[in-house]
LOKOL-457028 format. One record per residue: residue in three letters; x, z, y of N, C-alpha, C in turn. Coordinates in steps of 0.05 Angstrom, whole numbers, plus 5000, padded with zeros to 4 digits. Atoms other than C-alpha are relative to their C-alpha. Last residue first. Layout:
BEGIN
alaXZYXZYXZY
...
***
This chain:
BEGIN
unk497950014981542356935971499050095027
unk500750114973537357105917502450035018
unk498550234994540357185847499349885027
unk497149955002538357905838501549765008
unk498950055028531157775861503150025002
unk498950275005529358075929501149984972
unk501750145019525158715927501149734992
unk500249855025530559165957498449854979
unk497349995014532558676009499750134974
unk498149804987525158566028502749984985
unk499049785015521657926003501850195017
unk497349934992517357516049501050234983
unk499149735008511057166020502950045008
unk498549874979508856536060500850284994
unk498950184980503256326012501650165021
unk498749844978501456675948501449815019
unk497150064997496656235910501150175022
unk499450144975489856575896503149955001
unk498649844979488656745824500749845024
unk497350114994483456315785501350175022
unk498049885018477656735757502949905006
unk499549724991473156575816502350134984
unk498650014974473655825801500850285010
unk497250105005472055925727501549995026
unk498549795014466056355744502949924996
unk499449804979463455835794501750224988
unk498050114981463955275742500950205021
unk497550015014460455695689502349905019
unk498949735002454855855738502750014987
unk499149924973453955125757501250294999
unk497450144995453754925683501150085027
unk497949895017448555455668502649875004
unk499049754988444555245729502350124983
unk497950094983443454545701501550245012
unk499449844977439654825642502349865016
unk497550074987435854495587500550175023
unk499749874973430454735538502849925010
unk497349944991428554275480500050125028
unk499849974971421954215441503050085007
unk498350224990420753955371500050005031
unk501850144980415054465357501549765013
unk502850015011418254725292498249835019
unk500350195022425454545312497149964992
unk502249915016425254915379499449804979
unk501350215015432154775409497850124982
unk501849925023434855245463498949744988
unk500049705004440355255517498150084978
unk502249935018442354515519500150294994
unk499249865025446854445580497550054983
unk501549755006445253925633501050124973
unk499049865024449153355666498550274997
unk498549764995445052945715501150104973
unk498549925024442152235718501750245007
unk497349894996436952135773501250084973
unk498050215006431051685754502850115003
unk500750175025426152135790502149794996
unk501550244995429752565843499449864972
unk499750235019432353275839498349775009
unk497350045010433853845887500349744985
unk498149934979427753975930502949944993
unk499550234983423653555880501950075023
unk497750165011424254135830500849775018
unk501150205019419754585875502449834990
unk502950024999420755175920498749834979
unk501050244987427955335902497050004999
unk502850045004431456005886499149755016
unk501749854981439055955886497049934995
unk499249715001443555775828498350165020
unk497949934979439855125818500650294997
unk499250244985435554765765502350065019
unk497550105012434855315712501149755015
unk497949794998429555735748502749914991
unk499349994971425255105757502250215005
unk501849814986425455025681501050025029
unk498249844983429354415657498250185017
unk501049874975424954165601502350145014
unk499549715000427853665548498850115028
unk499549884974425552965530500450304998
unk499849725000426352595464500650105029
unk502149885017423951875454500250315000
unk502550155000430151505478498050134981
unk499750265013435552045482497349875000
unk497449955011436052635530501049764984
unk499550155025430452445576502850044990
unk497750194998429252975630500349884971
unk499650105027422853365645502249805002
unk499650305003423053765710500549944971
unk497550105009420454475724500049704999
unk498449805015414654945738502749894991
unk499449784984411254525792501950204987
unk502449824999412053915749500650225018
unk499749734988417053335751497350145003
unk502449914987417952705710500450285011
unk502350195005423252255681497350105013
unk502449874991429852585704497749804998
unk501250144977435452245664497350145006
unk502950045005440152655619498849875026
unk500950154976447652675610497049934997
unk500950285003448653195555499549895028
unk500750104974452453855548499349704997
unk498950264993452454195481499149925028
unk497449964987451054945476501249745009
unk500149804977445254875428502950045010
unk500649725008446554265384499950175024
unk499649784982446753495394499350274986
unk497950044981447752845355500550255018
unk497650085013443952945291502349975019
unk498849785013438753355326502549924985
unk499149804981437352785375501550234985
unk497650114987437152235322501150205020
unk497849985019432552675281502649895011
unk499349725003427952765340502450044982
unk498349914978428052025357500950294997
unk501349784987425451835288501850115022
unk500750084972428451155273498750225014
unk497650084987432251385209499449915029
unk498749764990426051785189502649915016
unk498749845021422351125184501450235012
unk498249794990417350725226501150164977
unk497950124984414550095196502050195009
unk498749824983409550255141502349875014
unk497150014996404849765109500950225018
unk499449834977397849805080503150035002
unk497449875001396249225033500450165026
unk499349864976389448945016502750154997
unk497950144985387948404965500650135027
unk500950074973381448734945502049855017
unk502650135004383348734871498949905027
unk499850275011390648864885497449854997
unk502350045018389249474928500149714991
unk501250265003395649704963497850014981
unk502050015020399250314991498949724997
unk500949725002405150505035497950024978
unk502749985010408949845024499250304998
unk500249915028415149785067497150054992
unk502149805006416649395130500150094972
unk499849895027422348995161498150234996
unk499449715003420748575221500150084971
unk499249945028421047845242500650304999
unk497749835006417247755307500550034971
unk497550155006412647155313502450174995
unk500650205021406847545346502649814997
unk501550254990409848095386499549814977
unk499450265013412048815367498449775014
unk497750005018412649505398500849734989
unk497849834988408149575458502550004983
unk498350174983404048995431502250145014
unk497750105016401449465376501949835017
unk500350255015397149775430502449924984
unk502850094995396150435467499349754983
unk500050254986402350755437497149915003
unk502650124999403651475416500049745017
unk501449924976411051585404497249884999
unk500149715001413951555334498650115025
unk498349854982412250815334499750304997
unk498150174986409450275289501950165017
unk497750045018405950705237502149835015
unk498749745002400850975287502549984983
unk498349944976399450245306501350284998
unk501649874978397150105235501850085023
unk498649774991401549595198498150135021
unk500749914974397249095158501650265006
unk500449725001399348645101499650105028
unk499849844976398747895092499650304994
unk502049785003400547475031500450185025
unk502450115011403946785037497950214995
unk499350245017410847065047497749894986
unk497949935017410047765074501049774982
unk499850205021405947545134502550074983
unk497450105006404748175177499949814976
unk500150135027398248375209502749844996
unk498850275001399148855268499949894972
unk497850055016394749465284501049715000
unk499349775017389149815319502449944982
unk499649774984387849375380501050234983
unk502549894990388848755338500550245017
unk500349724993394948335324497150075009
unk502149964979396847685290499850305005
unk501750244999402247375246497950035020
unk502649914988408047865253498349755004
unk500450114973413347575207497350105010
unk502350184994415747925144500049925029
unk499650114973421848255113497849805005
unk500350294996419548675053500949945030
unk499450104973421249365026499849695002
unk498350245000418049654964500149895029
unk497249964991415550364974501749765002
unk499849834977409250264934503050055006
unk500149725007409749674886500350165025
unk500349804978408948914890499950294989
unk497549854995411948494833499650215021
unk498749915024405948164800502350195005
unk501649785011402048134865501150104974
unk499849774982407747714896498550244988
unk497449875002408647244838500250255016
unk500049885027401247074838502550164996
unk501849765001401246984913500150124973
unk498749784985407446534910498350255000
unk497749905017404446104855501450235014
unk501249855022397846034895502350124981
unk500949754989401745834956498850174978
unk497749824994405745324918499150265011
unk498849905026399445024887502350185005
unk501849815012396144994956501050104974
unk499949744985402144684989498250204988
unk497449875008402644154934500150275014
unk500249915028395243974942502450154991
unk501649755001395943965018499850104971
unk498149784995401343435015498750274996
unk500949754987396542954982502350195003
unk498949745009397642234960498950235016
unk500949814982394541544961500950274990
unk500149735012398140954928499050205022
unk499949794980396740234944499750274988
unk497149954994398239644899500450215021
unk498550265000391239644869503050055003
unk501950214995388240314890501649725001
unk498750264998392040884858497949795005
unk501550235006389441594871501749755003
unk502749935009391542314876498349754994
unk501450254999399142234877497150074989
unk501250075025401942934892498549745004
unk502850105002406643034951499249974970
unk500850055028412843394971497149925000
unk502449875010415843345042499649944970
unk500150045028421943165083497650164989
unk499649775017420443135157500049924970
unk497249945004421642525202500550234982
unk498250235001414542515227502950084998
unk499050055027410643145209502149784999
unk498149785006409743395281501249964972
unk497350094992406642715297502150214993
unk498650085025400342925258502949925007
unk498250224995397943305319501749944976
unk497349944993392043735299501849765004
unk499450084972384843495302502750095009
unk501750214989383543875237500449965029
unk502849934994389344315218498549765012
unk500349964971395643975189497150075006
unk499549714995396144075113500050065030
unk497349954990396943325105500750285002
unk498349925022390943205059502950065009
unk501149755012385543185112501750094978
unk499549764982389942695152499050264987
unk502249974979389942205093500550265017
unk501149745002396842115059497850035022
unk501649924978398941395047498850284994
unk502449875011404841294999498450105024
unk501649844982410240805021497550114986
unk502850064995415040534970498750215018
unk500350254983422640484966497049945006
unk498250215010423841194941499949765019
unk499249885025417741584965501749784987
unk498250185015416741415038501050154977
unk497749855010410841815064501649804983
unk498850135022405841455109502550164992
unk497150054998401341895153500949844975
unk498249845017393841975165502949935005
unk501349855023387441675192502050154983
unk502949924996390641145236499050144976
unk501850244998398141145225497250115004
unk502649884994403841655235498149775005
unk501850114982409941355201497550175004
unk498750204983416241575166498249885021
unk502050114983414442215130501249825020
unk499649954971419942315079497749865016
unk499750234982419142365004500450085028
unk498949934974418942814943500449755017
unk497950194991414442744882500950085028
unk499550004971410443264846502349835006
unk497449914992408143084776500149995030
unk500249784980400643044764502650095009
unk498849745009401842664699499650235019
unk501149935026397242054712500950284991
unk502849984996398741964786498650094975
unk500549734988406042114772497050055005
unk499849805021406241514724499450285012
unk502350045018403841044778500050224979
unk502349894986409041314826497549984984
unk499649724999414741214777497650135014
unk500849915025412140504764500250314998
unk502850005001412640364838499050114973
unk501249754992419940574840497050024997
unk499249795018422840004801498550265006
unk501250065026418939474838500750224980
unk502949964999420439794905498849954973
unk500749725003427839864890497050054998
unk499249925027428639114880499250294995
unk501750155019424638934942500650084972
unk502649865001428139484983498249864980
unk499749795020434939194965497350144996
unk501749764996433038565002500450194977
unk500949865024438138015009498250235008
unk501349754994439937515063498750104975
unk502449985017445036995041498750275006
unk501149755008450036795094497749974980
unk498349895020454636215112499150284991
unk499149744990450936055176501950144981
unk499050054973450435325156501150255012
unk497350105003449835485082501349955028
unk499150194978443835905099502749924996
unk497350105003440236265040500649805022
unk499250224982434036695049502949934996
unk502450114987430037175004500649775020
unk499550204980435337374953497449895011
unk501450255006433638014916500349815023
unk501850104981438738584920498649744991
unk501750205011443139034878498049915021
unk502750004990448939414909498449784989
unk501650225012455639594879497150045009
unk502549935013460040034925498649754989
unk499649985029467139784939497450074985
unk498950245012466939935014500450044970
unk497250064992462640525031500949764986
unk498550205015455140685030502949995010
unk500950055028450441255046501849814985
unk500049755014453341565110499349964971
unk497349925002455140895141500350274986
unk498850135024448040665125502950084996
unk497550124991445241185174501349884975
unk497950025019437941335158502449855012
unk497949814995433541535215502449994983
unk498450084977429140905216502350205006
unk499449764986426741055144501949925024
unk501849994977423640405119500650245018
unk501849774999429540305073498349965024
unk499049795018434539775050498050234999
unk500450095026431439145079501250194980
unk502949995006430439475146499449894973
unk501049745004437939635147497050004993
unk500449864975440038915138498650274994
unk502549835003442738675072499750165025
unk500749824977447538095081497650164993
unk502649875003450937725023499650205023
unk499949715000456637285047497350124997
unk501349884978456436555026500350304998
unk498650104976460536124980498850105025
unk501250264992458136564922501449915025
unk498850215017461037144883498849725006
unk501950045022456337654916500949764983
unk498850235014461537964963498249964975
unk499249995029457238415005501349744991
unk499050265007456138575079501150024971
unk497950005020451639175092500849714997
unk500150185024447539225156502350064981
unk502050224998445639585221499849844975
unk502749895001449040255211497849795000
unk500749904974455439875195497350124997
unk502549854995458739745128499750075029
unk500149894973463639215104497450155004
unk497450064988465938935036500150115029
unk500149964970460339214993502849965010
unk498249794993460638904923500250035030
unk497650064984454638484902501750255005
unk498349764995449338484848502549935015
unk497150005004444237924848501250265006
unk498949734995436737854839502949994994
unk498249915021434137134848501150295007
unk501549845020427937034891502050114979
unk501949814989431236464931498450144978
unk502850094997436636124890498350235012
unk502149804999444136214895497349875004
unk502150084983449535734870497850215001
unk502650085012455836024840497949935021
unk502349824991462636034872497549894987
unk501649905022468635694836497950215007
unk499449995029473235594895498050144984
unk502150155014470335414964500450014969
unk502649934991474035905010497849884982
unk500549735004480735884974497050075006
unk500449965029480735134970499250294994
unk502650115008479535085044499550054971
unk502249824990485135575057497349894992
unk502149985020490035195013497750185008
unk500450245016494634905066497850034979
unk501050244985493835445117499349764983
unk502650075009494636035069498849755013
unk499750125026502036065078497349904989
unk498950274996500736205152500349854974
unk502150174988496136785135501149725003
unk501850065022501637075089497749835010
unk498550195019506937025145498049924977
unk499850264988502337325197501249804981
unk502850105001500737915152500049725012
unk500650065029508238025140497149884998
unk498850265006509437985216499649914970
unk501350224985504438525229501149744993
unk502550055014507338955174498449795013
unk499450135026514238905202497549934985
unk499950294995511739065273500549844974
unk497350104996509839775249499949685003
unk499450215020502439965259502949885005
unk498249895020501340635293500849804979
unk497549904988498540355358501950114980
unk500149734987493239955321502850095009
unk499049785016493739205305500050255016
unk499649774983490338565326501150234983
unk498949775013490637885291500550215021
unk498849824982486237295310501050254986
unk499749735010484536715265501550175020
unk498449824983482036055292499950294988
unk497750164989479635465249501950195017
unk498349844984474535795203502449845010
unk499950104973469335295182501950155018
unk497550174998470335395107500549915028
unk500450274992465235965107502749865002
unk502650135009464136655078499649725009
unk501250114976471136945080497649824991
unk501450245007472837385020498649905026
unk502150084982478237895029498749744992
unk502649895007481838214971497749915018
unk501050145025487937774976497450094992
unk501150254993488938025048498949854976
unk503049985000489738735021498849735008
unk501150095026497038555004497050014998
unk500350305002498838585078498749924974
unk497550125012497339345081499649694998
unk497949824994492239735123502849894991
unk498149965023486739235128502250195009
unk498049794995480539195172501750044975
unk499149855025476538545170502150205008
unk497849834993472538205226500650184976
unk498050035021467937615208502550165008
unk501049885026462337865252502049994978
unk499450205022466437705315499250134974
unk499950264987463738055379500549794978
unk502450054985461238715350500049725012
unk502350055018466538705298497549935015
unk499950285010472138635348497649934983
unk500250184978470339265387499949714990
unk502750014990468939665324499649805022
unk501850135019475539455293497249995009
unk499550294998479439635356498249854981
unk501350094976476040325357500449685004
unk502950005005477940445285498649905024
unk500450245017485240245300496949984995
unk499950244982485340745358499549754984
unk502350014982482941315313500049745017
unk499250064972488041175258497549975017
unk500449754984486141525193500649965030
unk502849935002485040865156499450255016
unk500649795021491840625179497150085001
unk499649724993492239975218499250204979
unk498249875018491439215219500550285010
unk499049764986485438865248501650164980
unk498749815018484438155222501050235017
unk498149814988479437745263501150194977
unk499449785018476137115238501950185016
unk501950015022472736555277500350244981
unk499250025028476536735340497749984981
unk499250285004475236615415500949954971
unk502050194989471037245428500849704994
unk502350025018475337655381498049805009
unk499050155023481637505424497649974980
unk499750284992478037735488500849824976
unk502650094993475738395457500049705007
unk501350035026482538515425497249885005
unk498850245013485938395493498649944973
unk501050234985481238885528501049754987
unk502850045004482339405474499049765014
unk500350085028489939325475497049944994
unk499150285004490139335550499549904972
unk501950174985486039975554500649714997
unk502450015016490240285499497949835014
unk499550205022496540085536497649994983
unk500450264989493740435599500549784979
unk497550144998492841065558499749725010
unk499550215020486141365570502649865006
unk497549955017487141965615500349824976
unk499850235017482541815673502550014983
unk497350105002481442515700500049764981
unk499650195020474642715726502849894999
unk497150084997473343345765500549824977
unk498250005022465643405768502849915007
unk497249944995462343635832501849974976
unk499250134976455243355836503150045006
unk498549834981453743505764500649845026
unk500449725006448743225714501250185021
unk502849944996448242515740499450304996
unk500450004971455742485747497150045007
unk499249754990456342675674499450035030
unk502149815006452242065654500750275010
unk502350074985456841575690497850214995
unk499649934971463141895664497449975015
unk499949715000460541855591500350105029
unk502849915003458541125599499950325002
unk501550064976465540965626497150104999
unk499049824979468841335568498549955026
unk501149745004464440985516500950205023
unk503050024993466240305544498850284997
unk500350024970473740475545497150005007
unk501150274994473740695471499350015031
unk502950035000478141315468499149725008
unk500850245014485441235450497049975001
unk498550244989488441725501498949744988
unk497950065021482942235485501449755009
unk500650175024478942315549502450004982
unk497750175007478342795608499449864973
unk500350215021472643145643502649844997
unk497550155001473043815680499749804978
unk499250145024466144105697502749855004
unk498950254992465644625753500949854974
unk497150055005461045185729500949725011
unk498549904978454345395758503049964998
unk500850144975450244965711501750085024
unk497650054986454045205649499549875027
unk498649754997448045505615502749995015
unk501449824982444044895629501450265004
unk498949984974449244425600498650205018
unk497349915001447344515527501250065027
unk499649774983439944475537502850105002
unk500249755014438444035477500650255016
unk502849985007437143425521499550274985
unk501449944974444143535552497050044993
unk499349714993447343565482498450085025
unk501449835019443742915462500450305007
unk502850004992446242585526498350184982
unk500249854976453442795511497050025009
unk499849735008452842545440499850195024
unk502649935011450341875467500050294991
unk501849944978456541835509497350094990
unk501250244987460641865445498450105025
unk499050265011465342325408499049765015
unk502150165007464042955449501149734991
unk499350285002468843535458497649844990
unk501550145021467044235484501049715000
unk499150285004470244765527498449884977
unk502150155014468745445559500949714996
unk502749984988475145805579498149854984
unk501149745004482645735567497450035015
unk502049924981484645015558498950284994
unk498749944975491144865523498050095021
unk498649745002488244905453501250095027
unk501949784995483244345469501350285000
unk500749994972489043845477498150255005
unk497749914982492043995409499050045027
unk499649725007485443935370502250125018
unk502249844987483943285409500350304994
unk499550004971490642985389498150175015
unk497849834992489843195317500550025029
unk497550164997483042855312502250195008
unk498249955022477543325286502749855003
unk499249725001473643345352502150064979
unk500849915026473642585361501050284996
unk498350065024474242425435498950124975
unk501350245013471342505506501949924977
unk498150205008473743195527498549794984
unk501350195017469543675569502049794992
unk498350235007472644305600498649834979
unk501050105027467744775634501649744994
unk499650285008470945175692498849944972
unk502050154986468745825726500249714994
unk502649905009472446265675497749845013
unk501249794982478745865686497350074990
unk501249795015483345325658498750205019
unk502849984992484844735704498450214984
unk500149954972492444775698497150045011
unk498849744994492344835623499650075029
unk501749795012487544265610501050275007
unk502750004986491043805659498350224990
unk499549864973497943995631497350015015
unk499449715004495743845560500250145026
unk502649885004492843175585500250304994
unk501349994974499642985612497350144998
unk498949764986502843175546498750035028
unk501449785012498242655513501050265014
unk502750024991500742105560498350234990
unk500249904972507842335548497249985011
unk500250224980506842215473499750115028
unk502750054990508842835433500049785021
unk500450284996515642735402497149945009
unk502850054993517743455410499649715007
unk500250204979524243535373497149935005
unk502350175001525444165333500049805024
unk500650144975531644565316497449834996
unk502750115001533545085264499349875027
unk499850215021541045215258497349874995
unk499050254988540845605323500249774982
unk497950115018536246125291501049745012
unk498949805020531846605330502349904983
unk498549794985530746155391501350204982
unk497550124990528845575346501650195015
unk498350055024523745995307502649895010
unk499049745009520646265371502049974978
unk498149904981520045555398501250274993
unk497650165003516745285335502250115019
unk498649925026511645845335502649864996
unk498949744994510045725410501550094974
unk497650054985508944985393501550275005
unk498150105020503945195340502749945014
unk499049785017500245635390502149914979
unk498249844984499545065440501350224984
unk501249784983496344605389502250175013
unk500949785017500243985366498850225019
unk499849744988501843295395498950224981
unk502649904991499142615375500250285012
unk500650124974506342335373497350115010
unk501450265000508042815317499349905028
unk502849974993513043395326498749725003
unk500950184980519643285290496950035004
unk502850085003522743855252499349835024
unk501050114975530343945243497149904995
unk502750115003533344415191499149895028
unk501949954977540844565183497349884994
unk502450145006544244575114498050065023
unk499450215019551544765124497549824995
unk498150194988550345155188500549774982
unk497249904998544345485156501749795014
unk498150174986536745395158502750145003
unk498350135020532845785104502349835014
unk498349805012529846285155502049874980
unk498149904980527345715198501950214987
unk498050214995524145375138502150105020
unk498350015024520646025118502149805003
unk498449765001517946145190502049994975
unk497849994981515745415195501750254998
unk497550005014511645385131502450035019
unk499949755016505045595165502750024985
unk499149794983506245055218500350274984
unk502249904984505744515164501250245016
unk500449715002510944075131497750085017
unk502149904983511843335116499650304995
unk502349885012518443115084498050115022
unk501449844981523642615105497650124987
unk499549725002528142395048498650185020
unk497449944986528641655065500650304999
unk497950125015523341495012502750055013
unk499649845023518841985047502249894983
unk498649754991519741615112500550184975
unk497150074996517840955078501650255008
unk498850025027511441285051503049925003
unk499549715010509841515123501249984972
unk497649904986510640785147500650284989
unk497750175009505840515093502650115014
unk499049925026500941095104502549844992
unk499450245015500340965179501250084973
unk502150065020497341505224500549724988
unk501950194990503741745258497849944978
unk499050084973508642315248498149805014
unk499050275000504542605191500849925028
unk502150185004504143355198501249714999
unk502249804999509943735229497449834998
unk501950064979515343235207497750204997
unk502949975005521343475168498449895023
unk501950104979528743315165497250024991
unk502650045013534043705127497949935021
unk502249894984540943615158497449934986
unk501549815017546143495105497750115015
unk499149725003549242885137498250154983
unk499249905026545842235157500750295000
unk497749834998545942015229500950104973
unk497550164999541341425211502550185002
unk499450105029535741905191502549855000
unk499149765015536242255260500649934970
unk497249944991535941585295501250244984
unk498250185015529841395253502950055008
unk499849925028526342025277501849824986
unk498649735001527641905351500550084970
unk497250044993525841165345501650254998
unk498650115023519441345309502949945005
unk499849805022517241825364501549884976
unk498149804991518841355422500450204977
unk497450115003515440785387502150205007
unk499350015028509241205377502849904997
unk499849735011508941395451500850004971
unk497649864990510440695476500450274988
unk500149954971505340355431502550155010
unk499349754989507040095362499650005030
unk497849845012503239475340500650255017
unk500449915027499238935376502450184991
unk499449725001499938885451499550124972
unk497549934988500638135453500750294997
unk500549884974495038005403502750105011
unk499749715001497337555347499750115028
unk499049884975494436855343500250304998
unk499749715004493436425281501350115025
unk498349874980490635715287500150304996
unk500649724993487735365226502050105020
***
């Protein structure tokens, strides 16, 4: 067996710089209290060692208190992690350090990350859209995004960018200049795909290649090492983004790829064949060299007894046998299981479920127990193919048969549109629902149901085939809603409903399975020709019950309320003597009508338009013109308002005439001169 360690395995420049700075502070000793703002790096083993050295992890919320506690005898020093921190957190540290000389911090942010901070800050602007290729929750990404002022968004993969485009995300930013950068540890392949797609969307993108060159080398080397290895061991913290990418790269090329965080995890691995002769070791940027060397040492000691380890006391498998295995690796394509045999158990996605939308990585994790039926064993390939679906199907079928007898409602997902209907996946079994029982109108598009969760009743069992009805459940639910509705309805009760249809005289509103009608006179305080002047089909509106007839299933609804009465809004805001800005909406020979508030107009009599006599309102005013007018009368009974522009002009003239003229060039005589005049 040959063992090869990747040349760029372990600490990168940025992480090495951070750990060297911190370890130097530890070596100085003294009474200085040392903290890291969050974990310095993504490696639990190293972080545990730091804790043992007296280093504690703190948060930005605790900085003010730590700064206040720092003294000459017990100073405080905080180290900023290699991934960097948000701009506002750095400002908090700076203020604390300026306020207390005994509180210091060392910025250990990787220079490559700092470079992206500058790019984000220098390219901020209202006409810019900042796009970052990386994981939104990763500390590095959180920090980078804080430096950009303006519209911004991060995307984990190129596929996520394409989905956003299909959903219309970029349409509202079509006139902006896009700025594209990447998390320093982003997968190089994803980065290139993202660039290519963005160039299709924009003709003027500003693209910055910010993936660390060490990251590129590390990923390229891991890819090449995986291609020539039988087994790949990837070492790194579970929270390490760059380690996760190394694992994904290696796994796609070398199926026997394992991710470990500590050397002792090697004893938990089960290799599925004795044919391994080449073992490759790669490590994330936050993996100390000591851990890498320890893994190499253990693997070297395994050389002599490796064959024995692979072939020891495993049971023989038979086709058709049901076995239980422990999940050792999960992808969205398959599960790998330790089934206590000299082969690895493989359950592919299509042998777990018929639902093409299911993501195995969201359903399973390492250590889970999974039951499957063996349908193929290959000692040459070192695998046993299993079917979880076959086991689940047998168990689930009885549940469906029982539901046909009891009338119980089952839940499932529409997975196929087939001739004459759809297939609903209930557990591990498909139930056929005829088109007439889907609830979709005749000749309607059944494809709208695909991918939706639904409830069904089993209406017939034919041999090993079940037939169900979605419509039967919908009918029962509708009847239950109607019964509950009529039991609780009362005059004055308020409902939120959706406008279902309209006629010339009113709008019909769906109150939740039961319709009511709002007459057009109840829709507006102003006369309207059609309900369409106020509402549209599909609008969600709030109505109240004016009257109802439970026997005839009729409900009369109200929509307008005193709160929306324009006259009450006017009288609540204005009184006689108030001045209002009004808009001229129509003119007559005797005067002009002006809108005071929406729905309330006032008359400016021709005698109240100007100080001098005019022939017609149009000599002074224009339609749409906004002028100030004084309210001179309010007729509550007839809801009429009288306005005057002239009153304001008269008041302005009177005020001007009342002002004394300034004395200019007055000459005092000797007798009239003030006593202190020279």
